[in-house]
All heavy atoms as a GROMACS GRO file, in nm:
protein
  638
    1ASP      N    1  12.004  11.027  12.173
    1ASP     CA    2  12.133  11.090  12.157
    1ASP      C    3  12.233  11.029  12.256
    1ASP      O    4  12.199  11.001  12.370
    1ASP     CB    5  12.124  11.239  12.185
    1ASP     CG    6  12.041  11.313  12.082
    1ASP    OD1    7  11.993  11.250  11.988
    1ASP    OD2    8  12.026  11.433  12.097
    2ILE      N    9  12.354  11.015  12.210
    2ILE     CA   10  12.462  10.962  12.293
    2ILE      C   11  12.578  11.059  12.286
    2ILE      O   12  12.609  11.113  12.180
    2ILE     CB   13  12.506  10.823  12.243
    2ILE    CG1   14  12.391  10.723  12.256
    2ILE    CG2   15  12.628  10.774  12.319
    2ILE    CD1   16  12.420  10.589  12.198
    3SER      N   17  12.642  11.082  12.400
    3SER     CA   18  12.761  11.166  12.404
    3SER      C   19  12.879  11.084  12.450
    3SER      O   20  12.866  10.998  12.535
    3SER     CB   21  12.743  11.283  12.500
    3SER     OG   22  12.642  11.369  12.453
    4LYS      N   23  12.994  11.114  12.393
    4LYS     CA   24  13.119  11.050  12.433
    4LYS      C   25  13.215  11.161  12.471
    4LYS      O   26  13.238  11.254  12.394
    4LYS     CB   27  13.176  10.967  12.319
    4LYS     CG   28  13.302  10.895  12.356
    4LYS     CD   29  13.352  10.809  12.242
    4LYS     CE   30  13.481  10.741  12.284
    4LYS     NZ   31  13.540  10.667  12.174
    5VAL      N   32  13.271  11.153  12.593
    5VAL     CA   33  13.363  11.254  12.643
    5VAL      C   34  13.503  11.195  12.647
    5VAL      O   35  13.523  11.085  12.699
    5VAL     CB   36  13.322  11.301  12.784
    5VAL    CG1   37  13.418  11.407  12.836
    5VAL    CG2   38  13.179  11.354  12.784
    6GLU      N   39  13.599  11.268  12.591
    6GLU     CA   40  13.737  11.222  12.588
    6GLU      C   41  13.826  11.331  12.645
    6GLU      O   42  13.808  11.449  12.616
    6GLU     CB   43  13.783  11.195  12.444
    6GLU     CG   44  13.700  11.096  12.369
    6GLU     CD   45  13.735  11.090  12.222
    6GLU    OE1   46  13.824  11.164  12.177
    6GLU    OE2   47  13.672  11.010  12.152
    7CYS      N   48  13.924  11.289  12.725
    7CYS     CA   49  14.026  11.380  12.776
    7CYS      C   50  14.160  11.335  12.720
    7CYS      O   51  14.194  11.218  12.731
    7CYS     CB   52  14.030  11.377  12.928
    7CYS     SG   53  13.880  11.439  13.007
    8HIS      N   54  14.231  11.426  12.660
    8HIS     CA   55  14.363  11.397  12.604
    8HIS      C   56  14.466  11.473  12.688
    8HIS      O   57  14.459  11.596  12.698
    8HIS     CB   58  14.371  11.439  12.457
    8HIS     CG   59  14.270  11.372  12.372
    8HIS    ND1   60  14.293  11.253  12.310
    8HIS    CD2   61  14.142  11.406  12.340
    8HIS    CE1   62  14.185  11.216  12.241
    8HIS    NE2   63  14.091  11.308  12.259
    9PHE      N   64  14.559  11.398  12.747
    9PHE     CA   65  14.661  11.458  12.834
    9PHE      C   66  14.793  11.461  12.759
    9PHE      O   67  14.841  11.358  12.712
    9PHE     CB   68  14.676  11.376  12.963
    9PHE     CG   69  14.551  11.371  13.045
    9PHE    CD1   70  14.466  11.262  13.038
    9PHE    CD2   71  14.517  11.477  13.128
    9PHE    CE1   72  14.350  11.257  13.113
    9PHE    CE2   73  14.401  11.472  13.204
    9PHE     CZ   74  14.318  11.362  13.197
   10ILE      N   75  14.851  11.578  12.749
   10ILE     CA   76  14.980  11.596  12.685
   10ILE      C   77  15.073  11.650  12.792
   10ILE      O   78  15.047  11.755  12.851
   10ILE     CB   79  14.969  11.692  12.565
   10ILE    CG1   80  14.873  11.633  12.464
   10ILE    CG2   81  15.104  11.716  12.501
   10ILE    CD1   82  14.778  11.728  12.405
   11ASN      N   83  15.178  11.576  12.822
   11ASN     CA   84  15.276  11.617  12.923
   11ASN      C   85  15.209  11.628  13.061
   11ASN      O   86  15.212  11.732  13.125
   11ASN     CB   87  15.343  11.748  12.883
   11ASN     CG   88  15.471  11.772  12.958
   11ASN    OD1   89  15.524  11.681  13.019
   11ASN    ND2   90  15.521  11.894  12.954
   12GLY      N   91  15.148  11.519  13.103
   12GLY     CA   92  15.077  11.518  13.231
   12GLY      C   93  14.953  11.603  13.224
   12GLY      O   94  14.877  11.593  13.129
   13THR      N   95  14.934  11.688  13.322
   13THR     CA   96  14.817  11.777  13.320
   13THR      C   97  14.854  11.917  13.271
   13THR      O   98  14.773  12.009  13.279
   13THR     CB   99  14.755  11.788  13.460
   13THR    OG1  100  14.853  11.838  13.550
   13THR    CG2  101  14.700  11.656  13.508
   14GLU      N  102  14.975  11.931  13.216
   14GLU     CA  103  15.017  12.062  13.167
   14GLU      C  104  14.930  12.108  13.050
   14GLU      O  105  14.887  12.222  13.044
   14GLU     CB  106  15.164  12.057  13.125
   14GLU     CG  107  15.221  12.192  13.089
   14GLU     CD  108  15.370  12.184  13.062
   14GLU    OE1  109  15.440  12.116  13.138
   14GLU    OE2  110  15.412  12.245  12.964
   15LYS      N  111  14.904  12.019  12.957
   15LYS     CA  112  14.819  12.051  12.842
   15LYS      C  113  14.709  11.946  12.837
   15LYS      O  114  14.735  11.827  12.821
   15LYS     CB  115  14.903  12.047  12.714
   15LYS     CG  116  14.824  12.059  12.587
   15LYS     CD  117  14.786  12.203  12.560
   15LYS     CE  118  14.725  12.212  12.421
   15LYS     NZ  119  14.590  12.258  12.420
   16VAL      N  120  14.585  11.990  12.854
   16VAL     CA  121  14.470  11.899  12.856
   16VAL      C  122  14.372  11.944  12.749
   16VAL      O  123  14.344  12.063  12.734
   16VAL     CB  124  14.401  11.898  12.994
   16VAL    CG1  125  14.282  11.804  12.993
   16VAL    CG2  126  14.499  11.859  13.102
   17ARG      N  127  14.322  11.847  12.675
   17ARG     CA  128  14.224  11.875  12.569
   17ARG      C  129  14.098  11.794  12.597
   17ARG      O  130  14.105  11.673  12.620
   17ARG     CB  131  14.283  11.835  12.434
   17ARG     CG  132  14.190  11.857  12.319
   17ARG     CD  133  14.261  11.820  12.190
   17ARG     NE  134  14.170  11.827  12.079
   17ARG     CZ  135  14.170  11.744  11.978
   17ARG    NH1  136  14.259  11.647  11.973
   17ARG    NH2  137  14.084  11.756  11.881
   18LEU      N  138  13.985  11.860  12.597
   18LEU     CA  139  13.855  11.796  12.617
   18LEU      C  140  13.784  11.791  12.482
   18LEU      O  141  13.773  11.892  12.412
   18LEU     CB  142  13.770  11.877  12.716
   18LEU     CG  143  13.625  11.834  12.732
   18LEU    CD1  144  13.616  11.702  12.808
   18LEU    CD2  145  13.545  11.942  12.802
   19VAL      N  146  13.734  11.673  12.447
   19VAL     CA  147  13.655  11.656  12.325
   19VAL      C  148  13.526  11.587  12.364
   19VAL      O  149  13.527  11.481  12.426
   19VAL     CB  150  13.731  11.572  12.219
   19VAL    CG1  151  13.645  11.553  12.095
   19VAL    CG2  152  13.863  11.635  12.183
   20VAL      N  153  13.412  11.649  12.330
   20VAL     CA  154  13.281  11.591  12.355
   20VAL      C  155  13.216  11.567  12.220
   20VAL      O  156  13.198  11.660  12.141
   20VAL     CB  157  13.192  11.684  12.441
   20VAL    CG1  158  13.057  11.621  12.466
   20VAL    CG2  159  13.261  11.718  12.571
   21ARG      N  160  13.184  11.441  12.193
   21ARG     CA  161  13.123  11.404  12.065
   21ARG      C  162  12.978  11.364  12.090
   21ARG      O  163  12.951  11.282  12.177
   21ARG     CB  164  13.199  11.286  12.004
   21ARG     CG  165  13.344  11.314  11.978
   21ARG     CD  166  13.417  11.187  11.938
   21ARG     NE  167  13.560  11.204  11.939
   21ARG     CZ  168  13.631  11.245  11.835
   21ARG    NH1  169  13.573  11.274  11.722
   21ARG    NH2  170  13.762  11.257  11.846
   22ASN      N  171  12.887  11.423  12.016
   22ASN     CA  172  12.744  11.392  12.027
   22ASN      C  173  12.700  11.315  11.904
   22ASN      O  174  12.726  11.358  11.791
   22ASN     CB  175  12.662  11.520  12.041
   22ASN     CG  176  12.696  11.594  12.168
   22ASN    OD1  177  12.688  11.538  12.276
   22ASN    ND2  178  12.738  11.718  12.156
   23PHE      N  179  12.634  11.202  11.929
   23PHE     CA  180  12.592  11.112  11.821
   23PHE      C  181  12.441  11.101  11.815
   23PHE      O  182  12.373  11.110  11.918
   23PHE     CB  183  12.649  10.972  11.846
   23PHE     CG  184  12.798  10.964  11.840
   23PHE    CD1  185  12.874  10.988  11.953
   23PHE    CD2  186  12.862  10.933  11.722
   23PHE    CE1  187  13.012  10.981  11.949
   23PHE    CE2  188  13.001  10.926  11.716
   23PHE     CZ  189  13.075  10.950  11.830
   24TYR      N  190  12.391  11.081  11.696
   24TYR     CA  191  12.250  11.051  11.674
   24TYR      C  192  12.244  10.947  11.562
   24TYR      O  193  12.304  10.967  11.455
   24TYR     CB  194  12.172  11.177  11.633
   24TYR     CG  195  12.026  11.152  11.612
   24TYR    CD1  196  11.941  11.133  11.721
   24TYR    CD2  197  11.973  11.144  11.485
   24TYR    CE1  198  11.807  11.108  11.702
   24TYR    CE2  199  11.838  11.120  11.466
   24TYR     CZ  200  11.756  11.102  11.574
   24TYR     OH  201  11.623  11.077  11.556
   25ASN      N  202  12.176  10.836  11.588
   25ASN     CA  203  12.170  10.725  11.492
   25ASN      C  204  12.310  10.681  11.448
   25ASN      O  205  12.337  10.661  11.330
   25ASN     CB  206  12.087  10.761  11.369
   25ASN     CG  207  11.939  10.758  11.397
   25ASN    OD1  208  11.895  10.698  11.495
   25ASN    ND2  209  11.862  10.824  11.313
   26ARG      N  210  12.400  10.670  11.544
   26ARG     CA  211  12.538  10.625  11.523
   26ARG      C  212  12.622  10.718  11.436
   26ARG      O  213  12.729  10.683  11.390
   26ARG     CB  214  12.542  10.484  11.464
   26ARG     CG  215  12.494  10.380  11.561
   26ARG     CD  216  12.534  10.246  11.508
   26ARG     NE  217  12.415  10.165  11.492
   26ARG     CZ  218  12.413  10.051  11.429
   26ARG    NH1  219  12.520  10.004  11.374
   26ARG    NH2  220  12.302   9.983  11.420
   27GLU      N  221  12.573  10.838  11.412
   27GLU     CA  222  12.648  10.936  11.333
   27GLU      C  223  12.685  11.054  11.423
   27GLU      O  224  12.600  11.108  11.494
   27GLU     CB  225  12.563  10.986  11.216
   27GLU     CG  226  12.632  11.089  11.131
   27GLU     CD  227  12.544  11.140  11.018
   27GLU    OE1  228  12.426  11.104  11.011
   27GLU    OE2  229  12.596  11.219  10.939
   28GLU      N  230  12.812  11.092  11.421
   28GLU     CA  231  12.854  11.208  11.499
   28GLU      C  232  12.798  11.332  11.433
   28GLU      O  233  12.819  11.356  11.315
   28GLU     CB  234  13.007  11.215  11.506
   28GLU     CG  235  13.056  11.325  11.595
   28GLU     CD  236  13.208  11.332  11.605
   28GLU    OE1  237  13.277  11.255  11.536
   28GLU    OE2  238  13.255  11.416  11.682
   29ILE      N  239  12.727  11.412  11.513
   29ILE     CA  240  12.662  11.529  11.454
   29ILE      C  241  12.721  11.660  11.506
   29ILE      O  242  12.733  11.756  11.430
   29ILE     CB  243  12.509  11.525  11.476
   29ILE    CG1  244  12.476  11.510  11.624
   29ILE    CG2  245  12.446  11.415  11.395
   29ILE    CD1  246  12.330  11.531  11.655
   30VAL      N  247  12.754  11.667  11.635
   30VAL     CA  248  12.807  11.789  11.695
   30VAL      C  249  12.927  11.752  11.780
   30VAL      O  250  12.924  11.651  11.851
   30VAL     CB  251  12.700  11.860  11.781
   30VAL    CG1  252  12.758  11.983  11.849
   30VAL    CG2  253  12.580  11.900  11.698
   31ARG      N  254  13.030  11.836  11.776
   31ARG     CA  255  13.152  11.811  11.854
   31ARG      C  256  13.196  11.940  11.923
   31ARG      O  257  13.194  12.046  11.863
   31ARG     CB  258  13.263  11.763  11.762
   31ARG     CG  259  13.396  11.742  11.832
   31ARG     CD  260  13.507  11.708  11.736
   31ARG     NE  261  13.473  11.592  11.657
   31ARG     CZ  262  13.527  11.564  11.539
   31ARG    NH1  263  13.616  11.645  11.486
   31ARG    NH2  264  13.491  11.456  11.473
   32TYR      N  265  13.234  11.926  12.051
   32TYR     CA  266  13.297  12.036  12.124
   32TYR      C  267  13.443  11.998  12.143
   32TYR      O  268  13.474  11.888  12.190
   32TYR     CB  269  13.232  12.060  12.260
   32TYR     CG  270  13.306  12.165  12.339
   32TYR    CD1  271  13.280  12.299  12.318
   32TYR    CD2  272  13.403  12.132  12.431
   32TYR    CE1  273  13.350  12.398  12.387
   32TYR    CE2  274  13.474  12.228  12.501
   32TYR     CZ  275  13.446  12.361  12.478
   32TYR     OH  276  13.516  12.457  12.546
   33ASP      N  277  13.532  12.087  12.107
   33ASP     CA  278  13.676  12.065  12.125
   33ASP      C  279  13.729  12.185  12.201
   33ASP      O  280  13.715  12.299  12.156
   33ASP     CB  281  13.742  12.052  11.988
   33ASP     CG  282  13.888  12.015  11.996
   33ASP    OD1  283  13.953  12.040  12.098
   33ASP    OD2  284  13.939  11.959  11.897
   34SER      N  285  13.792  12.160  12.317
   34SER     CA  286  13.840  12.272  12.398
   34SER      C  287  13.951  12.349  12.328
   34SER      O  288  13.971  12.466  12.357
   34SER     CB  289  13.887  12.223  12.535
   34SER     OG  290  13.996  12.135  12.523
   35ASP      N  291  14.024  12.286  12.236
   35ASP     CA  292  14.125  12.359  12.159
   35ASP      C  293  14.060  12.461  12.066
   35ASP      O  294  14.115  12.568  12.041
   35ASP     CB  295  14.213  12.264  12.079
   35ASP     CG  296  14.317  12.194  12.165
   35ASP    OD1  297  14.331  12.229  12.285
   35ASP    OD2  298  14.385  12.105  12.113
   36VAL      N  299  13.943  12.427  12.012
   36VAL     CA  300  13.868  12.518  11.926
   36VAL      C  301  13.789  12.617  12.012
   36VAL      O  302  13.776  12.734  11.978
   36VAL     CB  303  13.774  12.439  11.832
   36VAL    CG1  304  13.689  12.532  11.747
   36VAL    CG2  305  13.854  12.344  11.743
   37GLY      N  306  13.734  12.568  12.123
   37GLY     CA  307  13.661  12.654  12.216
   37GLY      C  308  13.515  12.674  12.183
   37GLY      O  309  13.451  12.764  12.237
   38ARG      N  310  13.461  12.590  12.095
   38ARG     CA  311  13.320  12.603  12.061
   38ARG      C  312  13.271  12.471  12.002
   38ARG      O  313  13.350  12.381  11.972
   38ARG     CB  314  13.297  12.716  11.962
   38ARG     CG  315  13.366  12.696  11.828
   38ARG     CD  316  13.346  12.817  11.737
   38ARG     NE  317  13.416  12.798  11.613
   38ARG     CZ  318  13.366  12.738  11.505
   38ARG    NH1  319  13.244  12.692  11.508
   38ARG    NH2  320  13.437  12.725  11.395
   39TYR      N  321  13.139  12.462  11.985
   39TYR     CA  322  13.078  12.346  11.920
   39TYR      C  323  13.087  12.362  11.769
   39TYR      O  324  13.078  12.473  11.717
   39TYR     CB  325  12.931  12.332  11.959
   39TYR     CG  326  12.908  12.280  12.098
   39TYR    CD1  327  12.896  12.366  12.205
   39TYR    CD2  328  12.897  12.145  12.121
   39TYR    CE1  329  12.873  12.319  12.333
   39TYR    CE2  330  12.874  12.095  12.248
   39TYR     CZ  331  12.863  12.183  12.354
   39TYR     OH  332  12.841  12.134  12.479
   40VAL      N  333  13.103  12.250  11.701
   40VAL     CA  334  13.106  12.249  11.555
   40VAL      C  335  13.003  12.148  11.507
   40VAL      O  336  13.003  12.032  11.552
   40VAL     CB  337  13.247  12.209  11.503
   40VAL    CG1  338  13.247  12.198  11.352
   40VAL    CG2  339  13.351  12.308  11.552
   41GLY      N  340  12.915  12.191  11.418
   41GLY     CA  341  12.817  12.101  11.357
   41GLY      C  342  12.883  12.025  11.243
   41GLY      O  343  12.944  12.086  11.155
   42LEU      N  344  12.872  11.893  11.245
   42LEU     CA  345  12.940  11.811  11.145
   42LEU      C  346  12.848  11.769  11.031
   42LEU      O  347  12.894  11.708  10.935
   42LEU     CB  348  13.001  11.688  11.212
   42LEU     CG  349  13.100  11.721  11.324
   42LEU    CD1  350  13.145  11.596  11.396
   42LEU    CD2  351  13.219  11.797  11.269
   43THR      N  352  12.721  11.801  11.042
   43THR     CA  353  12.626  11.777  10.934
   43THR      C  354  12.551  11.907  10.910
   43THR      O  355  12.545  11.993  10.999
   43THR     CB  356  12.526  11.665  10.970
   43THR    OG1  357  12.444  11.709  11.078
   43THR    CG2  358  12.596  11.535  11.007
   44PRO      N  359  12.493  11.924  10.793
   44PRO     CA  360  12.418  12.048  10.768
   44PRO      C  361  12.306  12.072  10.870
   44PRO      O  362  12.286  12.184  10.915
   44PRO     CB  363  12.361  12.028  10.628
   44PRO     CG  364  12.456  11.932  10.563
   44PRO     CD  365  12.502  11.841  10.673
   45CYS      N  366  12.237  11.966  10.910
   45CYS     CA  367  12.129  11.981  11.008
   45CYS      C  368  12.181  12.018  11.146
   45CYS      O  369  12.113  12.085  11.224
   45CYS     CB  370  12.049  11.852  11.018
   45CYS     SG  371  11.957  11.813  10.869
   46ALA      N  372  12.302  11.976  11.179
   46ALA     CA  373  12.357  11.999  11.313
   46ALA      C  374  12.419  12.137  11.328
   46ALA      O  375  12.449  12.178  11.440
   46ALA     CB  376  12.460  11.892  11.345
   47GLU      N  377  12.438  12.209  11.220
   47GLU     CA  378  12.498  12.342  11.230
   47GLU      C  379  12.413  12.436  11.314
   47GLU      O  380  12.465  12.516  11.391
   47GLU     CB  381  12.523  12.400  11.092
   47GLU     CG  382  12.636  12.328  11.020
   47GLU     CD  383  12.659  12.382  10.880
   47GLU    OE1  384  12.601  12.487  10.845
   47GLU    OE2  385  12.735  12.317  10.807
   48LYS      N  386  12.282  12.427  11.304
   48LYS     CA  387  12.193  12.511  11.384
   48LYS      C  388  12.202  12.472  11.531
   48LYS      O  389  12.205  12.558  11.619
   48LYS     CB  390  12.049  12.500  11.336
   48LYS     CG  391  11.954  12.591  11.413
   48LYS     CD  392  11.819  12.600  11.348
   48LYS     CE  393  11.718  12.678  11.426
   48LYS     NZ  394  11.751  12.812  11.462
   49ALA      N  395  12.210  12.342  11.561
   49ALA     CA  396  12.224  12.297  11.700
   49ALA      C  397  12.355  12.349  11.758
   49ALA      O  398  12.360  12.395  11.872
   49ALA     CB  399  12.219  12.145  11.707
   50ALA      N  400  12.463  12.344  11.681
   50ALA     CA  401  12.592  12.394  11.726
   50ALA      C  402  12.584  12.544  11.751
   50ALA      O  403  12.635  12.594  11.851
   50ALA     CB  404  12.702  12.362  11.625
   51TRP      N  405  12.518  12.616  11.663
   51TRP     CA  406  12.502  12.761  11.680
   51TRP      C  407  12.425  12.791  11.808
   51TRP      O  408  12.462  12.881  11.884
   51TRP     CB  409  12.430  12.820  11.559
   51TRP     CG  410  12.420  12.969  11.566
   51TRP    CD1  411  12.513  13.059  11.524
   51TRP    CD2  412  12.312  13.045  11.620
   51TRP    NE1  413  12.469  13.187  11.549
   51TRP    CE2  414  12.346  13.181  11.608
   51TRP    CE3  415  12.189  13.011  11.676
   51TRP    CZ2  416  12.262  13.282  11.651
   51TRP    CZ3  417  12.106  13.112  11.720
   51TRP    CH2  418  12.142  13.246  11.707
   52ASN      N  419  12.318  12.714  11.834
   52ASN     CA  420  12.238  12.735  11.956
   52ASN      C  421  12.322  12.708  12.081
   52ASN      O  422  12.315  12.784  12.178
   52ASN     CB  423  12.115  12.645  11.956
   52ASN     CG  424  12.008  12.692  11.860
   52ASN    OD1  425  12.002  12.809  11.826
   52ASN    ND2  426  11.926  12.600  11.815
   53LEU      N  427  12.401  12.602  12.080
   53LEU     CA  428  12.486  12.570  12.195
   53LEU      C  429  12.592  12.678  12.215
   53LEU      O  430  12.619  12.719  12.328
   53LEU     CB  431  12.552  12.434  12.176
   53LEU     CG  432  12.458  12.314  12.187
   53LEU    CD1  433  12.525  12.189  12.131
   53LEU    CD2  434  12.416  12.292  12.330
   54ASN      N  435  12.653  12.723  12.107
   54ASN     CA  436  12.758  12.826  12.117
   54ASN      C  437  12.703  12.960  12.166
   54ASN      O  438  12.778  13.038  12.224
   54ASN     CB  439  12.826  12.844  11.982
   54ASN     CG  440  12.914  12.727  11.947
   54ASN    OD1  441  12.970  12.661  12.033
   54ASN    ND2  442  12.924  12.698  11.819
   55SER      N  443  12.577  12.986  12.142
   55SER     CA  444  12.520  13.114  12.184
   55SER      C  445  12.461  13.109  12.325
   55SER      O  446  12.405  13.208  12.372
   55SER     CB  447  12.414  13.161  12.084
   55SER     OG  448  12.309  13.068  12.076
   56ASN      N  449  12.476  12.996  12.394
   56ASN     CA  450  12.428  12.980  12.530
   56ASN      C  451  12.547  12.999  12.625
   56ASN      O  452  12.630  12.909  12.638
   56ASN     CB  453  12.366  12.842  12.547
   56ASN     CG  454  12.312  12.818  12.686
   56ASN    OD1  455  12.348  12.886  12.781
   56ASN    ND2  456  12.224  12.720  12.697
   57PRO      N  457  12.558  13.115  12.693
   57PRO     CA  458  12.675  13.141  12.778
   57PRO      C  459  12.694  13.039  12.890
   57PRO      O  460  12.806  13.002  12.923
   57PRO     CB  461  12.649  13.280  12.835
   57PRO     CG  462  12.541  13.339  12.753
   57PRO     CD  463  12.466  13.227  12.690
   58ALA      N  464  12.585  12.991  12.949
   58ALA     CA  465  12.596  12.894  13.058
   58ALA      C  466  12.654  12.762  13.008
   58ALA      O  467  12.738  12.701  13.074
   58ALA     CB  468  12.460  12.872  13.123
   59GLU      N  469  12.611  12.718  12.892
   59GLU     CA  470  12.663  12.594  12.834
   59GLU      C  471  12.811  12.607  12.801
   59GLU      O  472  12.891  12.517  12.829
   59GLU     CB  473  12.584  12.558  12.707
   59GLU     CG  474  12.639  12.441  12.630
   59GLU     CD  475  12.631  12.308  12.701
   59GLU    OE1  476  12.554  12.296  12.799
   59GLU    OE2  477  12.702  12.215  12.661
   60MET      N  478  12.849  12.718  12.744
   60MET     CA  479  12.990  12.738  12.707
   60MET      C  480  13.078  12.745  12.830
   60MET      O  481  13.188  12.686  12.833
   60MET     CB  482  13.006  12.863  12.621
   60MET     CG  483  12.932  12.854  12.488
   60MET     SD  484  12.972  12.706  12.394
   60MET     CE  485  13.143  12.734  12.358
   61GLU      N  486  13.033  12.812  12.935
   61GLU     CA  487  13.111  12.820  13.059
   61GLU      C  488  13.125  12.682  13.123
   61GLU      O  489  13.231  12.646  13.174
   61GLU     CB  490  13.046  12.919  13.156
   61GLU     CG  491  13.122  12.940  13.283
   61GLU     CD  492  13.262  12.995  13.262
   61GLU    OE1  493  13.283  13.070  13.165
   61GLU    OE2  494  13.351  12.962  13.343
   62ARG      N  495  13.017  12.604  13.119
   62ARG     CA  496  13.021  12.468  13.176
   62ARG      C  497  13.123  12.381  13.102
   62ARG      O  498  13.203  12.312  13.164
   62ARG     CB  499  12.882  12.405  13.167
   62ARG     CG  500  12.874  12.266  13.230
   62ARG     CD  501  12.731  12.215  13.226
   62ARG     NE  502  12.687  12.184  13.092
   62ARG     CZ  503  12.705  12.065  13.034
   62ARG    NH1  504  12.768  11.969  13.096
   62ARG    NH2  505  12.661  12.043  12.912
   63ARG      N  506  13.123  12.387  12.970
   63ARG     CA  507  13.218  12.307  12.891
   63ARG      C  508  13.361  12.352  12.917
   63ARG      O  509  13.450  12.269  12.930
   63ARG     CB  510  13.187  12.317  12.742
   63ARG     CG  511  13.070  12.235  12.700
   63ARG     CD  512  13.099  12.088  12.712
   63ARG     NE  513  12.982  12.013  12.669
   63ARG     CZ  514  12.944  11.899  12.721
   63ARG    NH1  515  13.013  11.842  12.815
   63ARG    NH2  516  12.836  11.839  12.679
   64ARG      N  517  13.384  12.481  12.926
   64ARG     CA  518  13.520  12.530  12.951
   64ARG      C  519  13.569  12.484  13.088
   64ARG      O  520  13.686  12.451  13.105
   64ARG     CB  521  13.523  12.682  12.941
   64ARG     CG  522  13.510  12.731  12.800
   64ARG     CD  523  13.525  12.882  12.792
   64ARG     NE  524  13.484  12.928  12.662
   64ARG     CZ  525  13.374  12.999  12.637
   64ARG    NH1  526  13.295  13.036  12.735
   64ARG    NH2  527  13.344  13.034  12.514
   65ALA      N  528  13.480  12.481  13.186
   65ALA     CA  529  13.518  12.439  13.320
   65ALA      C  530  13.545  12.290  13.329
   65ALA      O  531  13.620  12.245  13.416
   65ALA     CB  532  13.409  12.478  13.419
   66GLU      N  533  13.485  12.211  13.240
   66GLU     CA  534  13.503  12.066  13.245
   66GLU      C  535  13.647  12.023  13.219
   66GLU      O  536  13.686  11.914  13.260
   66GLU     CB  537  13.410  11.996  13.147
   66GLU     CG  538  13.268  11.988  13.199
   66GLU     CD  539  13.174  11.918  13.104
   66GLU    OE1  540  13.207  11.902  12.985
   66GLU    OE2  541  13.068  11.877  13.151
   67VAL      N  542  13.726  12.104  13.154
   67VAL     CA  543  13.868  12.071  13.135
   67VAL      C  544  13.932  12.053  13.272
   67VAL      O  545  14.007  11.958  13.295
   67VAL     CB  546  13.941  12.178  13.053
   67VAL    CG1  547  14.091  12.152  13.051
   67VAL    CG2  548  13.887  12.183  12.911
   68ASP      N  549  13.899  12.141  13.365
   68ASP     CA  550  13.956  12.132  13.500
   68ASP      C  551  13.880  12.033  13.588
   68ASP      O  552  13.940  11.950  13.655
   68ASP     CB  553  13.959  12.269  13.567
   68ASP     CG  554  14.059  12.362  13.502
   68ASP    OD1  555  14.168  12.313  13.466
   68ASP    OD2  556  14.029  12.481  13.488
   69THR      N  557  13.749  12.043  13.589
   69THR     CA  558  13.672  11.961  13.683
   69THR      C  559  13.665  11.814  13.641
   69THR      O  560  13.680  11.726  13.725
   69THR     CB  561  13.528  12.016  13.697
   69THR    OG1  562  13.465  12.016  13.571
   69THR    CG2  563  13.529  12.154  13.758
   70TYR      N  564  13.644  11.788  13.515
   70TYR     CA  565  13.629  11.650  13.469
   70TYR      C  566  13.763  11.588  13.432
   70TYR      O  567  13.800  11.483  13.483
   70TYR     CB  568  13.533  11.644  13.350
   70TYR     CG  569  13.508  11.504  13.300
   70TYR    CD1  570  13.417  11.421  13.365
   70TYR    CD2  571  13.575  11.454  13.189
   70TYR    CE1  572  13.395  11.292  13.320
   70TYR    CE2  573  13.553  11.325  13.145
   70TYR     CZ  574  13.464  11.245  13.210
   70TYR     OH  575  13.442  11.117  13.166
   71CYS      N  576  13.838  11.652  13.346
   71CYS     CA  577  13.963  11.594  13.297
   71CYS      C  578  14.072  11.593  13.403
   71CYS      O  579  14.123  11.488  13.440
   71CYS     CB  580  14.011  11.666  13.172
   71CYS     SG  581  13.907  11.642  13.028
   72ARG      N  582  14.107  11.710  13.453
   72ARG     CA  583  14.215  11.716  13.552
   72ARG      C  584  14.174  11.646  13.681
   72ARG      O  585  14.256  11.584  13.747
   72ARG     CB  586  14.257  11.859  13.577
   72ARG     CG  587  14.336  11.918  13.463
   72ARG     CD  588  14.405  12.048  13.502
   72ARG     NE  589  14.492  12.092  13.394
   72ARG     CZ  590  14.459  12.183  13.302
   72ARG    NH1  591  14.339  12.239  13.306
   72ARG    NH2  592  14.544  12.217  13.209
   73GLY      N  593  14.047  11.653  13.715
   73GLY     CA  594  13.998  11.587  13.835
   73GLY      C  595  14.006  11.436  13.827
   73GLY      O  596  14.019  11.368  13.928
   74ASN      N  597  13.997  11.381  13.707
   74ASN     CA  598  14.004  11.236  13.687
   74ASN      C  599  14.139  11.190  13.634
   74ASN      O  600  14.152  11.076  13.593
   74ASN     CB  601  13.893  11.191  13.592
   74ASN     CG  602  13.757  11.204  13.656
   74ASN    OD1  603  13.738  11.168  13.771
   74ASN    ND2  604  13.661  11.258  13.583
   75TYR      N  605  14.238  11.275  13.634
   75TYR     CA  606  14.370  11.240  13.577
   75TYR      C  607  14.430  11.119  13.647
   75TYR      O  608  14.484  11.030  13.582
   75TYR     CB  609  14.466  11.358  13.588
   75TYR     CG  610  14.604  11.326  13.538
   75TYR    CD1  611  14.628  11.308  13.402
   75TYR    CD2  612  14.710  11.311  13.627
   75TYR    CE1  613  14.756  11.278  13.355
   75TYR    CE2  614  14.837  11.282  13.582
   75TYR     CZ  615  14.859  11.265  13.446
   75TYR     OH  616  14.983  11.234  13.400
   76GLU      N  617  14.420  11.113  13.777
   76GLU     CA  618  14.476  11.001  13.851
   76GLU      C  619  14.409  10.870  13.815
   76GLU      O  620  14.472  10.765  13.818
   76GLU     CB  621  14.466  11.026  14.002
   76GLU     CG  622  14.551  11.141  14.051
   76GLU     CD  623  14.700  11.117  14.030
   76GLU    OE1  624  14.745  11.004  14.049
   76GLU    OE2  625  14.770  11.214  13.996
   77LEU      N  626  14.281  10.874  13.779
   77LEU     CA  627  14.209  10.752  13.741
   77LEU      C  628  14.249  10.704  13.602
   77LEU      O  629  14.241  10.585  13.573
   77LEU     CB  630  14.059  10.776  13.747
   77LEU     CG  631  14.003  10.820  13.881
   77LEU    CD1  632  13.856  10.854  13.868
   77LEU    CD2  633  14.026  10.712  13.986
   78ALA      N  634  14.290  10.797  13.516
   78ALA     CA  635  14.328  10.760  13.381
   78ALA      C  636  14.466  10.699  13.385
   78ALA      O  637  14.505  10.608  13.329
   78ALA     CB  638  14.329  10.882  13.290
   0.00000   0.00000   0.00000
């Protein structure tokens, strides 16, 4: 599995969007979008994985915090 993390900055750090894309065999299967606020399964098989991730409070809190810790923290580097 490979994950790709993207931070989208709109108007500096005023509006920040975090997108985490998870791939398997070069196909995107699960995506977390901070604008949506949850994981979305992009294939029928991945819907259960997305449901499991969304029902894990620690995982969801970690992803929500990454907007500040990962994106805003690395804004100067971008």
